N, C-alpha and C positions, 0 to 999 in steps of 0.2 A: 146551613147543614156545612161545615168546609170541609174541605180533600178530606183530610186526616180520615173524617168521619166514614165518605164515600168509600175510600180504598179498603177500611178497614171492615165494610158492611161488605164489599162483594169476595172478599176473601175467608169472611165468616158465612160465608151462604152454604158451603158443604154442610157445614155442624148444625148452622141452622134448619135445614134439612134432615140429617139424621135426627134430630130429635123432633122434626114431626111427623116431614111426608113418608119416611122410610119406615114410621115405626108402622103404619097407616095403609100403604101401598103394595100392593103383593108387590111389582112391580118398579119398585121405587130406588133400586138400586142403577135402572139404568136412566132416569135424569140427573141420578147425581154424578153421570161421570163427566156432564155438559158443566155443572157448578166446580170438578171438586179442576177442571182444567179452568176456566176462571177468575177463579181460585188460585192454582197456583204464579197462571201466568200477573196476575195482578199483586201479588206476593211478591214475586222478583223483580216485577218495574218499580215497584215504592220503596222495596227494603233494601233492594239489591243481592248479592248472593251469600253478602255474611250466615242471613237465618238458613239456609241449605247445608253453608259450611258447617255449622253449630250443631245443627241435628244431625248432619252426616256426623259429627265425631262423637257427640255426647248421650246420643239417644237410643239405647241400647236395644229397647224395641223394635227402633224402627230395622236393626241390623237382623233380627230374628224375621221381621217382616220382608224383608228384600231376601234372605235366604228359602223362607216359604214360597215366595213370588218365584223364584231360579228354579228352585226344584219344581212348582206348579209345572212351570211352562214346560220344562223339562216332560216335567210326565205326561203333560197335555199332549204331547206330538209323539212320545213312546209310546202311551197307550191308554191315552186320553181319560183325562178327568173333568168333572164340571166347569161349561166356559164360565157361569156367572159366579165359581166361586173363583175362579183365574181375575178374571173381572174386579170380585171386592179387592183380593191381593193386588193388586195392578192402583187401582183406586188407594187403597190404603198406602203403597207406598208414594206413590207421587204427593198425596198431602200431608204426608209425615215430613219428606223431605223440604216441602217448600213451606210450611206450613209454624207461623209465628205462635212458640209457643205461649207468649207473654199477654194475649190477644183474650188469653181464657182465663176471667181474674175469677177471685170465688163467689164473686156478686151473680158476676153474668155464668157459670156453672149453676149456681140455685135457681135462676130464673128457667135455663135450660132444663133442668131435670122436672121441675111442676111443668112446665108446657111438653114434658115426653110422659111425662107422667099421667096427665090429663088426657093427650095420648091413645097411650095406649086402653087406662080406662073408656074411654067412649067406642074405639070399637071392640071391647072384650065386652061391652053392653050390649052393644046394639047388635051383633053378630050371635053372641054368646046367649042371652039375657032376653032380649027384645025381639030378635026374630027367631033365637032358638035354631040356630041350624046348629048341625054337627061341626064338630072344633076342625075336622080335617077339609071342609070346604070355606073357612074362613079367607079370607088373600091372603092371609099372614100367617101359616099354620097356626095350631093356639101353643104349641110348643116352644116354637123360637119368638114368640110375641112373647109368652111368660118368661121367658128367659129374660129380652128385653125388657121386662116391666120391673123383673125383679131387679135388674141389675140399674136401675135407674133408682127405683125405691132405696137400695141399700145405698148408694151415692148418698140420697140424703140423707139415712140415718146416719151416714161415717161422717159429716161434714156435720152434724150437731155435735160431734165431741167435741168441735172447734173450741176456739175462744169468745170466736163472733158472736156475738149475738142477735148481729143487724138482719141475718138473712132467718132466723129461727124460726118465722113464723110461714114461711114461703117454704123453709127444708121439712117441716110436720104437715103442708099438707101436702108435698111431691112425696114425700115418706106414705100416708096414709092411702092416696089415691091410687100410687103403685100399688101397695097391698091387694090396693079391693080388685086393680084387674089384674093380679097376679091368682087369688081366691077364684073370679069369674073362670078365669081359662081351664079351671080342673084338672091341671097337668100336675101329677103326683111327683114326678121327678124332680122336677122344679120347686115343689112345695118342701120339700124335705133340704133340699141344700137352701131356700132362702130362709126358712122358720129357725134351722138351726144354726143360720150367720148371725139371722136378728136377735135370737136368745143370746148369742156370745158375747155380741156387741154391746147390747144391755145389759149383762151381767158384767160386765167389764166395767162398761160408763154410767151406770144407771143412775149415779150421784152426778154425774154433768148433764145427762141429759135430760133429768127432771130436776130443775135447778128449786123450781118453786112450785109452794100447791098448789095456785093454781095450774102453772104444765102439771102436774100430777090431774089435775082434777078434769082438766080437757081432752089429757089424756084416757084414762078413763073412760070417759063419757062416748068417746070417738069411736072405741075401741066396743064399748057394750052396743051401741047400737049398728056399728058395722055388724056385728056377731049376732046380732039378730038376725038383720037383714040377708046375709048370705051364707045362714045357718042351712037352710034346704038346699044349696050348691055345694056346701061341704059334707052336708050328711049321705046324701048321693052318693057321692066320691067315696065317701066311705064304705056303705053300702056294697058298691059294687067293685072294690078291691075286695072285700072280706067272701064275697061270691067267689071271685076270681083265684085266691087263695086255696079257697075251697074246692075247685073244681082241678085244682094242678094239684093239690095233696088225693083227688081219688083218681089220679092217672089222664086227667083231661087237660091237655096244651093247647086247645083251641080257642084260646080268651085272649086278649092282649097281651096280659100279661105270661103266658104259657107260649105265643109267638114269639116273644123278644127272648126269653127263656132257648128254645128252642135255636135261633140267629144266632145267640152268644154260642150256644155248642158248635156250631154247624164253621163259625168264623174262621179258627184255627185248623180246620179241615182244608178250608178253600185256599189258604193261604202257602198249604206246608211245603209247597214247588215254588212258590216267587216270593217267598218270604222279606226277599233286599228292595225289590223296588214294586210288590203288588203286583195286580192284575190291573187296575182302571177298570176300564168301560170290559174290561171281557171277563167281570166277576159272574156275573149271570151265566154265560158260557161253563163257567166252572162246577156252578150251582145245579145247571142242567144235568150236569156230569154224576155229579152226586146224587142229584134224584133217581137219573133209569141207576143208579149202583144202590138205589134201596138206601140211602143216607139222610136222606129228606124226606120230610110227613108230605100227603097231597094235601094237609091245610098251609103250610111252609110255601109249596111250590106255588100256590091260587094267593098268598100273599104276593108273590113275587116281589119279596123285597127289594128297590133302591140304593136301602142304607141298610146298617146291620146294629140301629136304636142302641148302640153304643159306639162313642168317639172313637176311641185310642182300638177298639178293632177294628172297625169300621177303616180307619185310617192304613192301620195292619194290612186289610185285604186289598186295599185299591192302591196303596201307598206304599206299604212296604216296611220294612226297621225304620227305613231313615224317616217316612214320613210319620213313624208314630215321635222320633226323638226330635225332632222338630217341634211337632204339638207338645210335647210335654218342656219342652225348651219357652214354647210360646206362654204356657203358664206359670215355668220357674222363675223366667227371667225379671218380673215385676217385683218378685219378692226378697229381689238381692238388694241388703242395705238397709233392710226394713227396720233397723233397731238404731238404724242412725239418724232418720227422719221423725213428725213429731206423729204422735195418737194419730191427729184429723186420717194423715196420709198414711198410713202402719192400716189402718181401719176401711180406708175408703179400699186400696192397692189388697189386701187378702181378701176380705170381701167378697171383690167383683171375680177375684181367682179361685176365690173358694165355690162361689155359685157357680162358674161354669163350670171347673172340675165337677161336679158333682151333677152337675144337667146333663154331661157327659158320658157319667155312666149309664144313662136309660136312653138318650138321643144324642144328635151328631150337631150342637150348637153351631162350631166351627164350620160348618159345612155348608152354612145356608149365609147367604151377602150381609143381611141387616145386623143381626147377633153377632159376627163377624167385626164387620166394621163398628159396632158401637163398643166393642171389646177392646179393639187394636185405641180406637179415639181416647177413650178413659184412661185402661194403663199408660199408655206413650205421655199426655198429656200429664200424669200425676206421677212417671218417674221421672220426667224430664224435670217438670215445677219440683219435684221432691230435694234435687241437689241445688235450691238457689232455699230453702228454708233451714 
């Protein structure tokens, strides 16, 4: 093993962990702190400060992450926000400043997607099917876990739209394994964004994705086997959804979907006097005040929501309109200049953004360190590499 390989391996340690341990370990963001520090020191020692200067000059995602980090630190000391989210933003900032993007080749990213999809599937299968454990008791909550599974699967599908056929088998495996992990999670909000995006990509690039009759047959066979194996999971979730819709129509809002509707309705009332900076950790006090005034139900009080199952409303409540603007910017910046990049980069970036934007309608993926770090890494690598294609 030569000197260059050793140094590059050390630099890639947090990336390898991002697509492995971070996907299965509940507190996987904690050991990543040490890995990011090792990577940053090694990168500066080996490549010098030129990489840092280039990243600060050209990586527009890094600019948004730095703005989020500064505002997050201000909010943390002003009225308190999640320390895990701050830690994730700090790690992402250091990593994006020091990381040499040229180390992430398409071949490496293909293998990372395969490794990540296997990790996601293993966790979902073990806790969701083998142990039949409630989704809220998984080491990583099933909703952010499904979001990461979907992001990796969609990245693999989007990479298949490129002209490089060397990694097709790896990408096909990563796509279907990731899809299975998404389905096992039984997360309806992620299902919606994921399958809409899959259908859009397939509709736009069908001929390129299925270039041969053999590829068509293998794909159809895989879908048939997967559909048969996972049919009970899907049917159970559909039945549950129909039940909840019927309950809401009859006036019962104490179901999972009904409680979400209550959270969305009360969020604007929480922030009406603090719309600029939000309430931070004091949102609980405001919620209790509304409950005493009879504006929050007993069932919602018992739920004691830590967040409001909508990233935009939750960010409004805790970080104000400034936080919402920064969130929208984080979703929008990767889409700048898409018309000037390759089909592959266009589909990868737009699919990841669409997935996270859709997932944000029913959950808070950017408030969990794991999906936040995965999103930042993927869109940052793709936007900086797009300038070179």
